[in-house]
C-alpha positions in Angstrom: 62.6 113.4 100.0 64.3 116.0 97.9 65.7 117.7 101.0 67.1 114.3 102.1 68.8 113.8 98.8 70.4 117.3 99.0 71.6 116.6 102.5 73.0 113.3 101.5 74.8 114.8 98.5 76.3 117.5 100.6 77.5 114.9 103.0 79.2 113.0 100.2 80.9 116.2 99.0 82.1 116.9 102.5 83.5 113.4 102.8 85.3 113.8 99.5 86.8 117.1 100.6 88.0 115.6 103.9 89.5 112.6 102.1 91.5 114.9 99.8 92.8 117.2 102.6 95.4 116.8 105.2 95.5 117.7 108.9 95.7 121.4 108.3 93.0 121.3 105.6 95.3 121.7 102.7 94.8 119.6 99.5 97.0 116.6 99.4 98.1 114.1 96.8 100.4 111.1 96.7 103.9 111.4 98.2 107.1 110.4 96.4 107.3 106.6 96.1 109.9 104.6 97.9 111.1 101.5 95.9 113.8 98.9 96.0 115.4 98.2 92.7 117.8 95.3 92.9 119.7 96.1 96.0 119.4 99.9 96.0 116.8 102.3 97.4 114.9 104.8 95.2 112.6 107.6 96.1 110.5 109.4 93.5 112.3 107.4 90.8 115.7 108.8 92.0 118.4 106.8 93.7 118.9 107.9 97.3 121.3 107.2 100.1 119.6 106.8 103.5 120.8 107.6 107.0 118.4 107.1 109.8 117.4 107.6 113.3 115.0 105.4 115.3 112.2 107.3 117.0 109.9 104.4 117.7 107.5 106.3 120.0 107.0 109.3 117.7 103.2 108.6 117.5 102.8 108.6 121.3 100.8 111.9 121.2 100.1 114.7 118.8 102.5 116.9 120.7 105.3 114.3 120.5 104.6 113.9 116.8 104.7 117.6 116.2 108.0 117.9 118.1 109.6 115.3 115.8 108.2 117.1 112.6 109.7 120.3 113.9 113.1 118.7 114.0 113.1 117.4 110.4 114.9 120.5 109.0 117.7 120.0 111.5 117.9 116.3 110.6 118.3 116.8 106.9 120.8 119.6 107.6 122.9 116.9 109.2 122.2 114.3 106.4 119.6 112.3 108.3 116.7 111.5 105.8 115.1 108.4 107.3 113.1 108.1 110.5 111.8 104.9 112.1 108.4 105.0 113.9 106.0 102.4 115.3 102.2 102.1 115.3 102.4 99.7 118.2 104.8 101.6 120.4 108.1 100.0 121.2 110.0 99.8 124.5 108.9 102.8 126.7 112.2 102.8 128.6 112.4 103.9 132.2 110.4 103.9 134.4 107.8 102.0 132.4 108.9 99.7 129.5 105.2 99.3 128.6 104.5 103.0 128.3 104.5 103.0 124.5 101.2 103.7 122.7 99.2 100.9 121.0 97.8 102.3 117.8 95.4 99.4 117.3 92.2 98.4 119.0 91.9 94.9 120.3 90.2 93.7 117.1 93.0 95.2 115.0 91.3 98.4 114.0 93.7 101.3 113.4 93.0 104.1 115.9 92.0 107.2 113.8 94.0 109.7 115.9 97.2 107.6 115.4 96.5 107.4 111.7 96.2 111.2 111.6 99.6 111.6 113.4 101.2 109.1 111.0 99.9 110.9 107.9 101.1 114.3 109.2 104.5 112.8 109.9 104.8 111.0 106.6 103.7 114.1 104.6 106.1 116.4 106.5 108.9 113.9 105.7 107.9 113.8 102.0 108.2 117.6 101.8 111.8 117.2 102.7 112.5 114.1 100.5 112.7 111.9 103.6 111.7 108.2 104.0 109.7 106.8 106.9 110.1 103.2 108.2 106.8 102.2 109.7 106.7 99.4 112.3 103.3 97.7 112.5 103.5 95.1 115.3 105.6 95.0 118.4 106.5 92.2 120.8 105.6 94.4 123.7 102.1 94.9 122.4 101.1 91.9 120.3 99.2 90.4 123.2 96.8 93.3 123.0 95.4 91.9 119.7 92.7 89.3 120.4 93.6 86.6 117.9 95.1 85.9 114.5 92.2 87.6 112.7 93.0 90.8 114.7 96.7 90.5 113.7 95.8 90.2 110.0 93.3 93.1 110.3 95.8 95.3 112.0 98.3 94.8 109.1 95.6 95.1 106.5 94.2 98.3 107.9 97.7 99.9 108.2 98.5 98.9 104.6 95.2 100.0 103.2 95.5 103.4 105.1 99.0 104.0 103.6 97.8 103.1 100.1 94.4 104.9 100.3 96.1 108.1 101.5 98.9 108.0 98.9 101.6 107.7 101.6 104.3 106.1 99.4 107.6 107.4 100.9 107.5 104.5 103.4 108.6 100.9 103.9 107.1 98.7 106.5 108.4 96.3 109.2 105.4 94.0 109.6 106.5 92.4 112.9 109.5 93.8 114.9 111.6 91.1 116.5 109.8 88.1 114.9 110.4 85.0 117.1 111.3 87.1 120.2 111.5 84.3 122.8 110.4 86.2 125.9 107.6 88.6 124.9 105.7 87.4 121.8 102.4 85.8 122.7 100.9 84.8 119.3 102.1 81.7 117.6 101.7 83.4 114.2 104.6 85.7 115.1 107.3 83.1 116.0 108.8 79.9 114.8 108.3 77.2 113.6 107.4 77.7 110.0 108.6 81.3 110.1 109.0 81.7 106.3 105.4 80.6 105.6 104.0 82.8 108.5 105.9 85.9 107.3 104.6 85.3 103.7 101.0 85.1 105.1 101.5 88.4 106.9 102.9 90.0 103.8 100.0 88.9 101.6 97.6 91.1 103.5 99.7 94.3 102.9 99.8 94.7 99.1 101.4 97.7 97.3 103.7 98.5 100.2 107.5 97.7 100.4 107.7 95.3 103.4 110.0 93.1 105.4 110.0 91.4 108.8 112.7 92.1 111.4 114.0 88.9 113.1 114.8 89.0 116.8 118.5 89.1 117.4 119.9 86.6 118.1 117.5 84.2 116.5 117.4 81.3 114.1 114.6 82.9 112.1 115.8 84.4 108.7 115.6 88.0 107.5 114.5 86.9 104.0 111.4 85.1 103.0 109.1 84.8 99.9 107.5 88.1 99.1 109.6 90.4 101.1 111.1 93.6 99.6 113.5 94.8 102.3 115.9 92.6 104.3 115.3 94.1 107.7 117.8 93.4 110.5 118.6 94.7 114.0 121.3 95.2 116.5 124.5 93.2 115.8 123.1 91.1 112.9 125.5 90.9 110.0 125.0 93.2 107.0 123.3 91.1 104.2 125.6 90.3 101.3 122.7 90.4 98.9 119.5 92.4 98.5 118.7 95.8 100.1 119.2 95.6 103.9 118.2 98.0 106.6 119.3 97.7 110.2 116.3 99.4 111.8 117.6 99.2 115.4 121.4 99.4 115.8 122.7 98.1 119.1 121.7 100.6 121.8 124.7 102.0 123.7 123.0 104.2 126.3 120.6 103.1 129.0 117.0 104.3 129.6 118.0 105.0 133.3 120.6 107.5 132.1 119.6 108.3 128.5 121.8 110.3 126.2 125.0 109.5 128.2 127.7 107.4 126.5 131.2 106.5 127.4 134.1 106.8 124.9 134.0 103.1 124.0 130.3 103.3 123.2 130.7 106.3 121.0 133.6 104.6 119.2 131.5 101.5 118.6 128.6 103.6 117.2 130.9 105.4 114.8 132.4 102.0 113.8 128.8 101.0 112.8 128.5 104.2 110.8 131.7 103.4 108.9 130.6 99.8 108.2 127.3 101.0 106.7 129.1 103.8 104.9 131.1 101.1 103.1 128.1 98.8 102.4 126.4 100.1 99.2 123.4 97.8 99.6 122.6 98.5 103.3 121.6 101.4 105.5 121.3 101.9 109.3 118.8 103.5 111.6 120.7 104.7 114.7 119.0 103.6 118.0 119.4 105.1 121.4 117.4 105.4 124.7 117.6 109.1 124.2 115.5 109.0 121.1 113.1 106.2 122.0 112.2 106.0 125.7 109.3 107.8 127.3 110.4 110.1 130.1 113.6 108.2 131.1 116.1 109.6 133.6 116.3 112.8 131.6 112.6 113.4 132.3 112.0 114.8 128.8 112.3 111.8 126.4 111.7 111.0 123.6 114.2 113.4 122.1 114.1 114.0 118.3 116.6 116.9 118.8 120.4 116.2 118.8 121.0 117.6 122.3 124.6 117.5 123.5 127.5 115.2 122.8 126.5 112.5 125.4 129.5 113.0 127.6 127.6 113.4 130.9 124.2 114.0 132.5 124.7 117.7 131.7 125.6 117.0 128.1 122.9 114.4 127.2 122.4 113.8 123.5 123.5 112.2 120.2 125.1 115.2 118.5 128.2 113.0 117.8 126.0 110.9 115.4 124.5 113.9 113.7 127.9 115.6 113.2 129.5 112.4 111.9 126.8 111.9 109.2 127.0 115.6 108.2 130.8 115.5 108.0 131.2 112.1 106.3 128.1 112.0 104.1 126.9 115.6 103.8 123.7 117.6 104.4 120.7 116.3 102.5 118.9 118.0 99.7 116.6 115.5 97.9 117.8 113.3 96.2 121.5 114.0 97.1 123.8 114.4 100.1 126.0 117.4 99.6 129.4 117.6 101.2 131.3 120.6 102.2 135.0 120.1 103.2 134.6 116.6 104.5 135.8 113.1 103.8 134.4 111.5 100.8 131.2 109.5 101.6 129.1 107.0 99.7 127.1 108.5 96.9 123.7 107.1 95.6 
């Protein structure tokens, strides 16, 4: 009996040690906390300006997650301090749009290996003063969840994981493209009664800054009772009130030829950058096939690296976006963007 008690006690100690350590075994504590105060973002109690990049399939594998983490220093050197990722992987691009990983089991349980990757990414972002937008549910994967109870469990497990692990430098999109007319299977995730349904989803994710991204175009609203962030996508207008985030700007390259843009497309992207530069209450997460798809025509996607300037198949990349943010906003050193000899940008 005594030996059993000793073994049990040692097991509890081991569990406590593991719960207090990260993937590499180092002690961990809570990260800086992301907050919305009025219509402005704060991180660790300091006002911040956010410039993002959408990398929705970052959690696809440990190797893919690590490649993204290894690019964080390059990102902040160019002023990019916000990354968008998804637990239910988004569009996998070409040749398989469904190639994205589903981080939940059918009953809504969070897969532990995906949770591990998410924590590693969020903590690596925190070390650099970055913020992570975490997408929970995707219209390409919602059918994998068995029923409404599984949907609620998925949101609850993700929220509890973030809170229990002290991962505070995040905000959450509970359902990407709510009311998507072609792919959403569960009635809870589409109109009618959208405001009430979104509020029900939000109620199971306490202590996390949340919003719900409407499909675009759609009649469903980007605001509802209980939300913290007005999440929009594509060509949706910038909100005039509240803190707004476009988590998926209009994609201007195609998965079948990712990272290649014509001059008009690059001009339109930089026009978006200027609009968000001039909007003190809103930020954007730049979206491209180059950063999101799995494999794609390039054969090497997703790409967290900048690559080339996107002028041809031998110059694939999004370096034009990185350089624009660096030149107009400045490199990022938490909590500020620091400009060299560049045009004056928005300051937090």
